[in-house]
Residue frames relative to the residue before (quaternion, step in Angstrom):
aa qw qx qy qz dx dy dz
X 1.0000 0.0000 0.0000 0.0000 0.00 0.00 0.00
X 0.4072 -0.7309 0.5033 0.2160 3.54 -1.00 0.89
X 0.4316 0.6194 -0.5166 0.4039 3.54 0.34 1.38
X 0.4851 -0.6655 0.4800 0.3024 3.58 -0.88 0.92
X 0.6258 -0.5643 0.3773 0.3841 3.61 -1.06 0.65
X 0.6603 0.5008 -0.3204 0.4589 3.62 0.94 -0.79
X 0.6409 0.5085 -0.3174 0.4795 3.60 1.08 -0.70
X 0.6308 0.5307 -0.3266 0.4623 3.56 1.02 -0.81
X 0.6315 0.5350 -0.3341 0.4509 3.60 1.00 -0.75
X 0.6237 0.5206 -0.3324 0.4790 3.60 1.07 -0.72
X 0.6469 0.5203 -0.3134 0.4611 3.58 0.91 -0.95
X 0.6956 0.4820 -0.2809 0.4527 3.58 0.80 -1.01
X 0.6319 0.5282 -0.3358 0.4570 3.60 1.01 -0.74
X 0.6463 0.5066 -0.3182 0.4737 3.60 0.98 -0.80
X 0.6515 0.5085 -0.3184 0.4642 3.59 0.95 -0.83
X 0.6607 0.5095 -0.3095 0.4561 3.60 0.89 -0.91
X 0.6952 0.4778 -0.2740 0.4619 3.57 0.99 -0.82
X 0.7596 0.4163 -0.2071 0.4548 3.59 0.90 -0.93
X 0.8058 0.0352 0.0046 0.5912 3.59 0.95 -0.87
X 0.0486 -0.8405 0.5394 0.0137 3.60 0.56 1.12
X 0.8448 0.2141 -0.1601 0.4635 3.54 -1.04 0.85
X 0.6019 0.5422 -0.3725 0.4527 3.61 1.24 0.10
X 0.5304 -0.6492 0.4489 0.3095 3.56 -1.09 0.74
X 0.0139 -0.7769 0.6289 -0.0267 3.54 -1.00 0.96
X 0.1296 -0.7941 0.5932 0.0284 3.55 -0.87 1.06
X 0.2384 -0.7249 0.6256 0.1620 3.55 -1.16 0.70
X 0.0378 0.7827 -0.6195 0.0470 3.56 -1.07 0.76
X 0.6108 0.5817 -0.3962 0.3628 3.58 -1.26 0.00
X 0.8274 -0.3076 0.1730 0.4369 3.52 -1.36 -0.20
X 0.6460 0.5141 -0.3449 0.4466 3.62 1.00 -0.60
X 0.6474 0.4675 -0.3162 0.5121 3.59 1.20 -0.42
X 0.6577 0.5112 -0.3075 0.4600 3.59 0.98 -0.84
X 0.4631 -0.6968 0.4352 0.3325 3.58 1.15 -0.54
X 0.6324 0.5318 -0.3426 0.4471 3.60 1.24 0.09
X 0.3330 0.7645 -0.4861 0.2615 3.57 1.19 0.53
X 0.3307 -0.6865 0.6094 0.2191 3.50 -1.28 0.57
X 0.7117 -0.4382 0.3171 0.4483 3.59 -1.25 0.15
X 0.7342 0.4230 -0.2232 0.4819 3.59 1.06 -0.74
X 0.4433 0.7039 -0.4565 0.3157 3.61 1.24 -0.03
X 0.4203 -0.6883 0.5270 0.2682 3.55 -1.10 0.70
X 0.4136 -0.6414 0.5728 0.2989 3.53 -1.36 0.16
X 0.2116 -0.7825 0.5774 0.0978 3.56 -0.69 1.12
X 0.0581 0.7892 -0.6092 0.0518 3.56 -0.81 1.03
X 0.1150 -0.7476 0.6483 0.0872 3.52 -1.27 0.52
X 0.1314 -0.8041 0.5767 0.0601 3.56 -0.98 0.83
X 0.2721 -0.7261 0.6139 0.1478 3.51 -1.25 0.70
X 0.2103 0.7670 -0.5681 0.2116 3.54 -0.67 1.13
X 0.5264 -0.6211 0.4563 0.3590 3.60 -1.09 0.51
X 0.7483 0.2976 -0.1752 0.5665 3.59 1.22 -0.44
X 0.4089 -0.7071 0.5264 0.2360 3.57 -0.94 0.95
X 0.0185 0.8065 -0.5880 0.0591 3.56 -0.47 1.23
X 0.1571 0.8306 -0.5169 0.1351 3.56 1.14 0.68
X 0.6947 0.4866 -0.2925 0.4416 3.59 0.78 -0.98
X 0.6422 0.5170 -0.3274 0.4617 3.59 0.99 -0.78
X 0.6573 0.5011 -0.3088 0.4706 3.57 0.98 -0.85
X 0.6487 0.5174 -0.3242 0.4542 3.58 0.88 -0.91
X 0.6577 0.5086 -0.3116 0.4601 3.58 0.92 -0.87
X 0.6576 0.5102 -0.3114 0.4585 3.59 0.93 -0.87
X 0.6750 0.4732 -0.3006 0.4797 3.59 0.93 -0.83
X 0.6322 0.5313 -0.3328 0.4552 3.60 1.00 -0.77
X 0.7071 0.4556 -0.2511 0.4790 3.59 1.06 -0.77
X 0.5619 0.6263 -0.3799 0.3844 3.59 1.25 -0.23
X 0.5526 -0.6067 0.4665 0.3299 3.53 -1.37 0.09
X 0.3318 0.7557 -0.5068 0.2490 3.60 1.19 0.33
X 0.3988 -0.7410 0.4892 0.2293 3.61 -0.92 0.86
X 0.7147 0.3391 -0.2354 0.5646 3.58 1.29 0.18
X 0.5412 -0.6084 0.4753 0.3331 3.53 -1.30 0.40
X 0.2290 -0.7351 0.6179 0.1591 3.57 -1.18 0.59
X 0.2169 -0.7672 0.5959 0.0961 3.54 -0.71 1.17
X 0.1350 -0.8280 0.5441 0.0116 3.57 -0.47 1.27
X 0.0335 -0.7867 0.6163 -0.0080 3.56 -0.86 1.04
X 0.3235 -0.7142 0.5911 0.1894 3.54 -1.20 0.69
X 0.5459 -0.6771 0.3970 0.2930 3.56 -0.63 1.22
X 0.6973 0.5016 -0.2735 0.4329 3.58 0.88 -0.95
X 0.7302 0.4352 -0.2372 0.4701 3.60 1.17 -0.42
X 0.6283 0.4935 -0.3645 0.4783 3.59 1.21 0.21
X 0.6211 -0.5724 0.3762 0.3808 3.60 -1.10 0.63
X 0.5925 -0.5993 0.4118 0.3467 3.55 -1.08 0.74
X 0.6075 0.5556 -0.3579 0.4407 3.60 1.06 -0.66
X 0.6277 0.5260 -0.3234 0.4740 3.58 1.14 -0.62
X 0.5495 0.6115 -0.3875 0.4171 3.60 1.14 -0.62
X 0.6748 0.5110 -0.2991 0.4405 3.58 0.84 -1.01
X 0.6595 0.5084 -0.3107 0.4584 3.59 0.93 -0.87
X 0.6485 0.5103 -0.3175 0.4671 3.57 0.96 -0.83
X 0.6929 0.4983 -0.2876 0.4346 3.58 0.82 -0.98
X 0.6036 0.5617 -0.3569 0.4391 3.62 1.15 -0.51
X 0.8163 0.1338 -0.0048 0.5619 3.56 0.98 -0.89
X 0.4482 0.6780 -0.4745 0.3379 3.58 0.37 1.17
X 0.2394 -0.7089 0.6346 0.1935 3.50 -1.41 0.16
X 0.4208 -0.6842 0.5325 0.2671 3.55 -1.02 0.78
X 0.2291 -0.7697 0.5842 0.1175 3.56 -0.75 1.09
X 0.7795 -0.0015 0.0361 0.6254 3.53 1.08 -0.82
X 0.3078 -0.7664 0.5394 0.1639 3.56 -0.72 1.08
X 0.5559 -0.5743 0.4835 0.3570 3.54 -1.26 0.52
X 0.0599 -0.8050 0.5891 0.0363 3.58 -0.90 0.86
């Protein structure tokens, strides 16, 4: 994934704090490897509770030099699920 190790640590810390133990997948240009410096990080999370707003706020308040686009698995079309699952990286596994 095209994210600096220090940036990845920030992302993972926010995920652990906001949605501990829930599965989070990264997809899009930063996973494909064709991201530019200004490209956002696309993530989708699976959780019984929609915490999209909390995650967005945490990422907005972080020191990350890029935007994080947060999607909730239950609110995206099923056809999009297949595309994400074909080309994704697990950021946080379900525990």
